[in-house]
N, C-alpha and C positions, 0 to 999 in steps of 0.2 A: 408184352402188351402193351403195358402201360407208357413204358419209355418211348414209345414209338408215337405216341399219340400227338406230342410236340411236332414231330417230323411230319406227321400228316395235315397239320395245319400248316406248316411252313412248305412244305413241296405243293399242296393246292395253292397258295397263293403265288408260289415261283411258276408254277405251269399256268396260271390264268395270266400273270404277267409278261412271259414269254409268249401266250397266245396274241396277244393285243398288241405290244408295240412294236416288235419287228415288223407284224402287218401292218401297221401305219406308214414304216417308212417302204415296204413294199409297195404299198398303195400309192405313195407320192411319187416313186419311183417309176411305176408302170404309167402314170398319167401324166407325166410329167408337171406335176404339180409344184415343185420348186420353181421353175423358170416363172410360173405366173404370178406365184406369191414374192418373189424377188423383183418382179416389174410393178408391184403393189409399195406404198411408203412403207414397208416392215422391213427393218435390219437384219442381218445375219445373227445377229446378237439376239434377237427376239425369237427367231427360229429355233436358235440351240436352247435358248431358255425354255421355251415351249414343250421340246421334247423330254427335256430334265423335271418339268411340270408334269408333263403325261406319264414318268415313272411313277411320280406321288399319288397324285390321282388315282393311277391303274392299282396303287396298292391300296388306297383308300373305298375304292369301288370293289376290290377283292375280298377287304373285311368284309363290306356289308352284307354281300353275297354269301360269305362263308359264315358268318354269324346268323344271318336270316336261315339258311338251310340247316345250323344247326340249331335253331331252333324251331323250327319246324318238324327237323327229326325227333324230337322229343314228343311230338303227339302222334307219330306214326305207330299204326297197330302193331308193329313187329319190335322185337329188342333192337334197343340202338344207344349206343354209350354216346353222351353228351362229351364234346370237347372243350374244355376249359383251356382258354388262354391268358398267362398272366401278362405282365407289362414287360419283363426281361424276353419273354418268347416273343413279344411282338415287335421289340425294339431289334432283337435279333433278324426276324424275318425282316424288317425294313433292312436293316444294313446289310443282309445276306443280297437281297434283289437288288437295292443300291450299290453294290461291288460287282455284282455281274454285269449291269447297264453300265457301271463306271468303265469297265473293261472294253465291253460293246459298243456303243454310243461314240467315243473317237473314232473307232475303226469305222462304224457306219457314215459318219460324217467324213470322215478320208476318202473312203473310195466306194461309198453306197451302197445299199444293204445288198443288192444282188451278188456285188464282188466280195462281201464279206460274209457270205450267207453260211460257206464251208467253216469259217473261223466259229460263227456264233453256234453252227450247229454239234461243233466237236466241244466246245465251252458249256452248252446245254448239257449234252452228256456225261461230260466229266463232273460238273455240277450235281446234276440229278442224281448220278451214282455214287459220286465222289464225296458228298457228305455222309451218307450213312457210315462209309469206309471211315472217312476222318474223325466221326464221332466216336468209333468204335477204337480206331489209333489212340485217340487222346485218353479215353479211358484207359486203356492198358499201355500206355506209353511211360517210357522213364525220362524223357526229355526234360531238361532243367526249364526252359522256357516254357513248354506246355505245362508243366508241375505249378510255377508261378502263375501262370495265366490261371488254372484250376484252382488256387490256395486264391486268389483274391476274389473269385467268382464264389466260393465258399464262404469266404469271411466277409464280403460285401452283402450290402442291403440289397432287395430288388430295385431300389431306388437309385442307389450308385450305379450299378450293372446298366440300368436304363439308362442313365444320364452317358456314361462311359461309350456305350455301343452308339447313342443320338450323337455323340461328339465326333465319333469316328465316322458317322455314316455322313456328317456335314463335311468332316476333311477332306474324304474321299470323294463326295459330291463336287465340292469347289474345283480340287485338282483336276477332276476329270471334265468338268465344263470348262477351265479353261484351255487343257489341252484340246477339247472339240470345237472351242470358238477360234482358237488358233487352225487347226485343221480346216473347219469351215469357209474361215474368210479366203483360204488360201485356194479354194476349191473352186474349178471353174465346171462351167454347165455347156 
């Protein structure tokens, strides 16, 4: 049970982000608010930046909610095991969520959330159920690349792992942002 505590944190944060971010796109599309916003002195670049900021703001709010509920849970009258989150786990959660939305956001900017709904749904369930299977596969795998990654993780300090994950997060986010901006500039309303 103890090895799944981090997975609980990761999935709670991921599910929270999944509930919020696509819904924002859905509401904008449903209310035709993009047309209104684009008539204001706001560039398409600002709109794309705001969506990527939304991902990070959602992660921050999700963490605040998670830690608040975890804190309250300690004082409940029934047995509750507190979940501790270290910095590498936090960095992995940020990387995991940003990676998911780095795939989804360009598609949503290209075709809209409504048309991208099927792909997002499939990706969500592949991610949600695939992560535990991926962890099991990695721990029992003899793949050389996976062995090197595990070896790096074992030899590295928490700070090295955190910095590496955050740098990867930044690179993935920049690449996705560039693609999203390109798609959104070409999109007609």
